[in-house]
C-alpha positions in Angstrom: 76.3 91.6 98.2 75.1 94.9 96.7 72.6 95.3 99.6 75.4 94.7 102.1 77.6 97.4 100.6 74.8 99.9 100.1 73.8 99.4 103.7 77.3 99.9 105.0 77.9 103.1 102.9 74.5 104.5 104.0 75.3 104.0 107.7 78.7 105.4 107.3 77.5 108.6 105.6 75.2 109.5 108.5 75.8 113.0 109.9 79.0 113.5 111.9 77.2 115.8 114.3 76.7 112.9 116.7 79.6 110.7 115.7 83.4 110.7 115.5 85.4 109.2 112.7 88.6 107.2 113.0 90.9 106.3 110.0 93.6 103.8 110.3 96.1 101.6 108.4 96.6 98.0 109.3 98.8 95.0 108.6 97.4 91.5 109.2 98.6 87.9 109.2 97.0 84.6 110.1 96.1 81.2 108.9 94.0 80.0 105.9 92.6 76.6 105.0 89.7 75.0 103.3 86.7 73.1 104.7 83.8 71.3 103.2 83.3 67.8 101.7 86.0 68.2 99.1 88.7 69.7 101.3 91.4 67.1 102.2 94.6 66.5 104.1 96.2 64.6 101.3 96.1 64.5 97.5 98.3 63.4 94.6 100.1 65.0 91.7 99.1 63.9 88.2 102.2 63.8 86.0 101.3 64.7 82.4 103.2 64.7 79.2 103.1 68.5 79.1 101.8 69.8 82.4 101.6 68.4 86.0 98.8 69.3 88.3 97.4 68.4 91.8 94.3 66.3 91.6 92.8 68.2 94.6 94.7 71.3 95.7 92.1 72.4 98.4 93.9 71.5 101.6 92.7 71.4 105.2 96.2 72.3 106.3 96.7 75.9 107.4 98.8 78.1 105.3 100.1 81.7 105.8 98.0 84.9 105.4 99.3 88.4 104.9 97.6 91.7 104.0 97.5 95.5 104.1 94.4 97.6 104.5 93.0 101.0 105.3 89.9 101.3 107.4 87.5 103.9 108.7 85.1 103.7 111.7 82.3 106.0 112.7 81.6 105.8 116.4 78.3 107.2 117.6 77.3 108.6 121.0 75.7 105.4 122.1 79.0 103.5 121.3 77.5 101.8 118.3 79.9 101.8 115.4 80.0 101.1 111.6 83.2 100.6 109.6 84.6 99.8 106.3 88.0 98.1 105.6 89.6 98.0 102.1 92.8 96.1 101.4 94.9 93.5 99.7 95.3 90.0 101.1 97.2 86.8 100.0 96.1 83.5 101.5 97.7 80.1 101.2 96.4 76.7 102.0 98.4 73.4 102.0 97.9 69.8 101.2 100.3 66.8 101.6 101.3 64.8 98.5 102.2 61.2 99.4 101.6 59.8 95.9 102.4 60.7 92.3 100.3 59.4 89.4 102.6 58.7 86.4 100.3 56.8 84.1 100.7 59.5 81.4 104.4 58.7 81.1 104.1 54.9 81.2 104.2 54.1 84.8 101.6 54.0 87.7 101.1 55.4 91.2 104.4 55.8 93.0 105.1 56.8 96.6 106.3 60.4 97.0 106.8 63.1 99.6 105.9 66.7 99.2 103.0 69.2 99.4 101.0 71.6 97.3 100.3 75.2 98.2 97.3 77.0 96.8 97.7 80.8 97.1 94.8 83.1 96.4 95.1 86.9 96.1 92.2 89.2 97.0 91.0 92.7 96.9 89.0 92.6 100.1 86.1 94.8 101.2 84.9 94.4 104.8 81.8 96.4 105.8 81.1 95.9 109.5 79.1 97.1 112.5 79.4 96.6 116.2 79.9 98.2 119.6 82.8 100.0 121.4 83.3 99.2 125.1 85.0 101.8 127.2 85.6 105.5 127.1 89.2 106.0 128.2 92.5 105.6 126.2 91.9 101.8 126.2 88.8 100.5 124.4 87.5 97.3 122.9 85.6 97.1 119.6 83.5 94.0 118.9 82.4 93.9 115.3 80.7 91.6 112.8 80.4 92.0 109.1 81.1 90.4 105.7 84.3 89.9 103.8 83.7 90.5 100.1 86.9 89.0 98.6 87.3 89.8 94.9 89.7 87.1 93.6 92.6 88.6 91.6 94.7 85.4 91.2 94.8 81.8 92.4 97.8 79.7 91.8 99.0 76.2 92.9 102.6 75.3 93.4 103.5 71.8 94.5 106.1 69.0 94.2 106.3 65.3 94.7 109.7 63.7 95.3 109.9 60.0 94.6 112.5 57.4 95.8 115.0 57.8 93.0 115.2 61.6 93.6 113.0 62.7 90.7 110.8 65.7 91.6 107.6 66.3 89.8 106.5 70.0 90.2 103.3 71.9 89.5 102.7 75.5 88.8 99.3 76.4 87.5 96.3 78.7 87.5 93.4 77.7 89.7 91.1 80.7 89.5 87.6 79.4 88.9 85.7 81.7 91.3 85.4 85.5 91.1 84.2 86.4 94.6 84.5 84.8 98.0 81.9 85.9 100.6 82.9 85.3 104.2 80.9 86.3 107.4 83.5 87.7 109.8 83.6 88.4 113.6 86.5 90.5 115.1 87.7 91.8 118.4 90.0 94.9 118.5 91.8 96.3 121.5 92.7 100.0 121.1 95.2 102.0 123.1 95.6 105.6 122.1 96.5 105.4 118.4 97.4 101.7 118.2 95.2 98.7 118.0 95.6 94.9 117.8 92.9 92.6 116.6 91.9 89.0 116.1 89.1 87.7 113.9 87.6 84.7 112.2 85.9 84.4 108.8 83.9 81.5 107.5 83.5 81.2 103.8 80.1 80.7 102.1 81.3 80.5 98.5 82.1 77.2 96.9 85.5 77.2 95.2 84.4 74.1 93.2 81.1 75.6 92.0 80.3 74.3 88.5 82.5 71.2 88.6 80.9 68.3 86.7 81.0 64.6 87.7 81.3 62.7 91.0 80.0 65.5 93.2 78.8 67.1 95.2 81.9 69.2 95.2 82.3 71.6 98.0 85.3 73.6 99.3 84.9 76.7 101.4 87.5 79.1 102.9 88.4 79.4 106.6 90.4 82.4 107.8 92.0 83.2 111.2 93.4 86.8 111.3 95.7 88.6 113.7 96.6 92.2 113.0 97.9 95.6 114.1 96.5 99.0 113.3 97.7 102.6 113.6 95.2 105.4 113.7 96.3 108.3 111.5 93.7 110.9 112.6 
């Protein structure tokens, strides 16, 4: 990770005598989910005497993404470019809850309806490189790079409603990973000072790293992004 960041900063600091620099602010949205052997479409809520929790909150169902960032690009005479994006993102995944486990309060598994949402907040760095197509007011930037997502907070919120109307809810901390590394490819269409982009990131980090028993445990992030950017220089 350090090598990636050092390389990006080194490229970005090359002399401006043969390059132009663009600075922009951006807002993005999109879809977030988990993949891997432990990601699932359904799970169940375990009802405890003190706290409830979802047995497996790492859902394959897409949840909502939103984020704000600032980015800078340096475009060279041969149309090669390097960039760095820094911002905040919140990403949520979902998993259906068709069952509640109530052994702890003297019952058993009961049918339920509901879902659990796992929301993770990131400080995200995205060093990237690529190529700019076109020279007029309308250009296309094709870039590839790495998302380095420093996890600020991860929280599950869920509920399971059973036949008699009782609702078992969860609200707990799920942060057990510090950094999520995600290779990312992105296409940006620019017109004058505005840009729109779409990208995809595939997570390499295992959110269940260090879990003991029954493994192998594996849950990795998947991100589809859409965004708009405004160039301020």
